[in-house]
N, C-alpha and C positions, 0 to 999 in steps of 0.2 A: 697300888700306884695311886698318888693323890689327884685329885680333881684337878689342879693347876698343871701337873706333869702331863697328865692325859690331853688336858686342853693345847699345851704347846704342841704336841705333835700334830693335832688336827688342825690347827690354824692354818698352816701351807695349804692343805687340802682345800680348805673353805673359802682361801684367798683363790686359788687357781679356778675353783669351781663359780666364784661371783666375777672373776674377769672374764670367763667363759661366756656366761649369762648376758654380761655387758656387750661382748663382742657380737654375739647372735643377736640380740636387740636391734643393735646399729645396724648390722647388715640387714635385717628383716626390714628395718625403716628405709634403708637404700633403695629396699628391692620394691616397696611400695610406692615411694616415690618414683620409681621409673629412672633412677639415676644410675649407670652403669658403675662399676667398681674401678674400671679403667677407662679414662676419658680420652685415650690416645685416638688420633681421627683415623691413622693407619696403624694396622698392626705392623709391631717392628718386626726386623727381620730377625733378630736374635735378641730374646727378651732375658736379659740379665736380671739374676735375683741378687738383692745384698740383703744382708743381716741390719736392721735397723731397728733403733728404740733400744738397744742395749744400756742397763742401767751401770755407769762405772764410778768409783769413787777415786777423784784426783785431789791432790794437794797444790794448791797454787799461791803464789806470792805475787801480789800486784800494789798497785799505789792506790793510795785511797782518794779519790774525788770528790770534791765538795758538791753535793747534788744540789744547793740553792746557785752555783754559779751559772748554769746552763738557763735555770728558771729566770734570773735576774737579768742576763744576757738578753733572751728572748723578750723579757717585759721592757728593757730599756731600748729596743729596736723597734720593738711594735708600736710603741707609744711615738717614737720618732716616724713612724710610717716606713722604714727603711727594714722590713722584713724578707731578706733575699739572703740568696748563697753569694759569701763572697768569692766563692770561685768561678761559677758559672754563670751567675747573677738571675739564677732561676727563682721565680717567686714560689710561695706556698701552692703546693698543686691543688688542694682543697679550697672549696670557697666555705666549707664548713669552719667556724672559728675554733671550734674546739679540737679540731684534726690538723690546723695549721700550723702549730709548734712542733707535732710529731715529725713534720718534714726535715727538722733542724737539729744540728749536734754543734756543741761547742768544741773548738779546736784550740789546742794551746801552741801560742804560736812561740813560746819557748819552751822546749820539751821538758817535762818535768823530771825525766831520768837523768837531765844534765844538771839541773838544781837542787832536788830534793827535796824536802819540806820547807815551802815558802809561801809567802803572802801572793794572793794573784787578784791582780785588778781586772776588771772588765775590758780594760785597752788590752789587756795582755791574751785577750781570746778572739778568734775569727768564728765568725759563724757560716756553718758549711750545711748544705743538704747531705742527707747521709751517701748518697751517691759519692759525691765528690769526697767526702771525709774519708771514705774507705778506699777510694782512687789514690789519694794523696798518701795515706799510709802506706798502702802497696808499693807506691813509686819509692818513699822514703826506705822501704825494706829492701827494693831492688838496688837502689843507688848506695843504698849503705850510709846513708847522710841525713841528716835534717833538712828538709825542703821548706821554703818559705811557700804562702800561698801563691803569690806570685810565680815563683819557679815551678811548683806543682801545676800551675796553668799551662805553661809552655809544655813540660813534659807530657803531662796527661792531653794535651791536644785540646783543652779547653777553651 
């Protein structure tokens, strides 16, 4: 048996042993720091166990979004001093300037699913906090029709 063939059989074992050692070191560090692995304040009446962290491979089709759009929208709003959510009116939660932009997402006023590939202007976007953006898209899914930010405010109770 060649060296390469033997190495191929042994690699999964080495990977398993490495992951076990990393897990053991992590748990040992938690114990040293006095951190409980479960931080529930009261024991649960029924502790349900879920399989989590499985690696799966999926094939998705998605619309390609221009990454610079959000950056430019944030830049233009930040310069004018109007960095706030257009749905709930919330300003950035953090006083740390480096983290303020993480609070916001760009929302297309006209859905890309209706138009396909197109040119997008900053005026075609709304600046929403991540929470409102998720709420608006959930409301769109429930109503099964596109909603404006204004209608989203009413439906979501914002």
